[in-house]
N, C-alpha and C positions, 0 to 999 in steps of 0.2 A: 217792410218785408217781414214775414214770419219765418223763423228758422228753428230747426230742432237738431239736437246732437244726441247721439246714443252712447251710453256708457255701460256695457255689459260686465266689464271687469274693473276691479279696484285700480289696476294700472291705468286704465283710461281716465278714471276720476283723478288720479294723481297727475297724469300728463296734461289734462285739458281743463280741469277746474282749479286745482291747487297752484298751477303755474300762472293763472290769470288769463289763459287763452279765451275761455268762455266770456270773461269780463270784456275782453277786447271786441268780441263779436257783438256784444250788447250795447255798444255805444250808440248805434243808430237803429237797432232792430230789437224786437222782443225775442228772447231765446227760451225755448222749452228744453230742459235737460231730462231725457228719459234715462232713468238709472235703475239698475237691478236692485230689487228689494233687499238683497243680502249685503249690499255695500254700506259700510258705516261712514257717514259724513262727519267731517271734522267741523263741529259747531263753532269752533273759534275762528274759522275762516269764513268771513262774510263776503257775499256777492251782492251786486247792486240790484235794485228793485225791478230791472227789466228782465231778470232771470228767474225762471220758476222751475222747480224740480218736480218731476212726476215719476213715481215708481211704476215700472212696467215689467211684465213677465216676458222674459226672453226664451221661455221654454218652447220645445218643439214636440210634435207627436212622433210616434214610431215610424210612420211612413216617411216623414220628412227626414228623420235621422238616417234611415236606410238609403234613401235617394241621395242625400248629401254625401254619405260615405262613399257610395259608388262614384259620384262625380269627383270627389276629392282625390281619390286614388288614380282615376283616369287623368285628372288635371296634372298631377305630379308626373305621370308617365309621359304626357305630351310635352311638358316643360323640359324634362330630361336634364335637370341640373346635376352637377357633380354631387351636391348634397343629397339629392334623391337617390342617386346610384349607390352612395355609401350607406344610407339608411336602409335601402331596399335589400342589401346583402345581409343585413342583420335581422330582417323580418322572418317570421316563421313561414313555412311553405304555404299554409292555408290562407295567409293574408293576401296572396296574389289572386284569390278567387274574385276579389272585388273588381278586377280589371278585365275579366273574361266574360263573354267572348270578344274577339277583335279589340284588343287593348288599345290600339292606336287609331281606331276608327273615329273620325269626326262625326260621322252619321250617328253612331251609337251615342256619342257624347251629346249631340244636339237633341236626340230623342229623350235622353235622361234629363237634360236641361228643361225641356218642355214639360215633362211630367213633374219635375221638382217645382217649377214656377206655378204650375196649376195647383199643386198641393198647398202652396203658400197663400193662395187667394182666400181672403177672409174679410167678411163684411165689417167686423169690428175694427180690424186694422185699417181698412179702407176709409172708414168714417174718421178714424183718428189721424191718419197721415195724409189724406188726399189733398188737403187745402194748403199745405205748407209750400212756401216758395223755394226753400232749400232744406235738404236733409243732409246732415253731416255724419258720416259713418266712421267710427274709429277702430273697427275690427273687421274690415272687409274680407280678411282671410279666414274668418270664422263664420258660422251660419246664423249667429244670434240676431243679426239685424236684417236678414234677408226678407222677412215678412214686410217690413217697412218699405224696403226698396220696391218690392213687387206691387204693393198696394198704394203707392204714391202716384201722382198724376204724371203724364208724359212730359208736361212742361216744367216740372219741378227739377231744379238743379240738384244733382246727387254728387256730393263731394266725399271722396275717400281720402282720409288722412292716415298715413302710416303712424302707428303708435310705437314702433320699435324698428331699428335699422336692420334687423335680421329677418323680418317677416317675408320679404320678397323671395329669398332663396331657400329659407328653411321651412316656412309655412305658407308658401305662395299659392294657395288654392283660391285665387281671385277668379270667380266664375261669372261676375257681372261686369258690364262695361259702364263705368261711372262717367259722369259728365266731365269730371276732372279728378285727378289723383295728385295729392300733395305729398312729395317725398322730401328727404332731408338735404340732399346734395346732388351734385352731378353724378357721383358714383351710383346713387340709387336710380337716377334717370336711366342710366345705361342698363342697369340690372332689370328694371321694370320693362323697358322696351325689348330687351333680349329674351327674357324668360316669361313674360306675361302678355304685354300689349301686342307684340308681333306674332306670338304663337297663336293667340286667339283673335287676331284681327280687330282688336278694340279700336274705337275711333276717338275715345275721350282724350283730353289733354293731360299731359304729365307736367307738373310745375313744381318748382322748388320752394319749400317753406322751411326756413331754419327752425329746428325743434325748439319749442319754447322753454323746455326745462334745461337747455344748455346755455341760454342767454346769460344767466348769472355767471357761468364759468368764463365766458369770453369778455364780459364787462369788467370783471374785477381784476385788479393788479395781481400778477404772478408773484409768488413768494417761494423761497426754497423750503424743503421739508427736512424733518429730523428723524423720521422713523420709517420702517418698512410696513406697508399695509398689505395684508392678505385678504382677498375677497373670496368668500366661500361660494360654492355652487349649491344647487339643491341636491338632496341625498341621492336621487336616482342616477345622477350623472357621474359622480366620483365616489368610488368605493373607499370606505374607511378614510374619509377625508380628515378626521381628527388625528389619525396616525400621521398623515402627511404634515399637518399643521404642527404637530409636536416635533417632527424632524426639522422643520423650518425654524421653529422657536429655538431649538438646541443650536442650530447653526448661527442664528442671529445673536444668541447669547455669547457664543464663542468669538464672534466678530465684534462684539460690543455694540450691537444695534438693538434698539427697542422694536418689538413686533406688535402691531395692532391688528385686530381682526374685525372685519366688517362682514356680517352675516347676510346672506341672500334673503330678501323679503319673503320668499315663499318656503324657506327652510322650516321644517317641523322641529328639529332639534338644533338649538343655537350652540355654537362653540364659544365658550366663555373662558376667560383667563381668571382663575380664582387663586386664593392662597394655597389651595391644594393642587394647583397646576391647571392644565387645560382639561376641561370637562364638557360634556354635552348636557344641555339643559332643555327640557321640554318647553316648547313655546306654546303649544296648544294649537288647535285647528280653527281657522276662521270659516264662517259659513259662505263667504264669497266664492265665486267660481275659481278664482286664481289663488285661493288660500293666502290672501295678503290683506293688509290694512295700512292705510297711509294717513299721516297728518301733514299739515302745512310745513312743519319743521323738517320734513324728510329731506328736502333739497338743501337746506342750510347744513344739515347734519352730514350728508354725503359729501358736500362741497368741502366742509371743514376737515373731514377724514382724509380726503384725497389731497388737499392742498398742504396738509401737515406732513405728508409723506414725501420721501425722495424717490421711492420706487413702489409700484403697485404690482403685486403678484396674484396670479389666479390660474385656474385650469379652465381656459376658454370662456371666462365670464365676460358678459357684455359690459361690465363696469370698465373694461379696458378703454372703451370709447369715451366714457366720462373722464377717465384719468388723462387721456390724450388731450381732451378739450381743456383740461386744467394745466396742460403743458408739462405733464409728468412722464417719467420713464415707466414703461410697461414691460412686463416679462410674462410669458406663458410657460406653464409647466406641462410635461407629458412623460409617458413611460414610467408611471409610478404605481402601477397595480398589475396584478396577474391578468386581469381582464383589460388588456391594454387598448381600449377603444379610444383613449384620449388622443392618440395619433390621428384618428379619423376626424376628430373635431376640427382640426386645423386645416383640413382639406375642404371643409364646407365653404361654399362660394363667398359668402360675406366675410368670414374670418380670413380666408386666404387673401382676399383683396386688401383687408386692413393690415395684415401682417406684411404683405408685399409693399404696400405704399408707404407704410410707416416704419419699416425695418424693425419689426418687433422680434426680439430673440425668442425662440421656442427651445427651451432647455430640456434635454432628455436625461432626467435624473438629477438628484440634488447635488451630486459631485460637481456638476458644471455650473451651479448657481453662484458659488463664492466669487469668482472674478467679476460677474455682472453686478453683484451687490456692491463690491468694492469700487468698481468703476462709476456706478451711479452715485455713490456717496461722494466720491472725489469730485464729480461734476455736478453736484446738487445745486450749485448756484447758476447753472446754465439751463434756461428753459428748453424743453423739447418741442420744437415747432413742426414736427412731422405731420401733425394733424392737418395742416394746411394742404399738404399733398393729397391726403385722403379726401378732403372736402371737394377737391377738383380733379380727382383721379380719373384717368381714362383718356 
């Protein structure tokens, strides 16, 4: 069989090449990896000879961009998740023009879908993708792979793999019915059926595939940690985050705890602990769509950072799931800026489910943080097994 997998983002390269997933696919089949030209490959990470990389342009024309934007906003409206309702309140009034007229009309949605698919028909893409037995899409909630979907044969298996646990409820503009969709756990199955498959009457199968980049976490022995790990967000989500980190650092020093900082891969300014204290250092901008770059050592580095900690703190960071998989205590912070949208983050569907199933404390202000840190340190020799409840939640 001939298979192809699409990697428009650096995160996709990280999750499916650097983890060894593409290697596993190539045991019996030849695999073509279509990768965006702006993604930097880690040359130290070798793949086997049945895998070939091919740079491909995932760009779209103006008509495709407009039609997709119209579809995406209507898709969110039809799904009507709590996440959508929260985000929609923060949108400017003119953004609602994308769903008018008749915002809930399936007929209008179907007409736009027809026009969008017609705009994607392309002789070059058809020649490139028509003969594959299986196409594997890693960002089905984004438009970059849609031309391959539309120009493939009807008999081709079209597989949609979730590249992150939050995309169903936060970015869930899945507008095509894939042959099968591979999610991370039973929780994701419930979310996908509720917000996407049943809403759009999709017929494709929904199956569980344990995320490859978490296998290391579950395979290795648990060990107690010695420091507090703070995971930063990207700048647009948390105002003056360095001020928050400085306050946490002061508190940790008072309690006698070491604080370690792990910066978000997409952050432009890295928060660094120097001899002059905590400062922001310009990282520079990468040319990839997601402004990130990954090497094979990424997973070992993040695993070491987490397993060395007895508690992981953040403002709604997705690293919480990584930390829980490492059996570590997790705490979310909120109520820490004048623009207090951080409260809203914890009502997003995927985060609310994680918080509820794993009993994650959400601390409103640093004054409430001290007892949680002391308790986590006192119980640092006891693994946190709440992740097992999340993996089978529902």
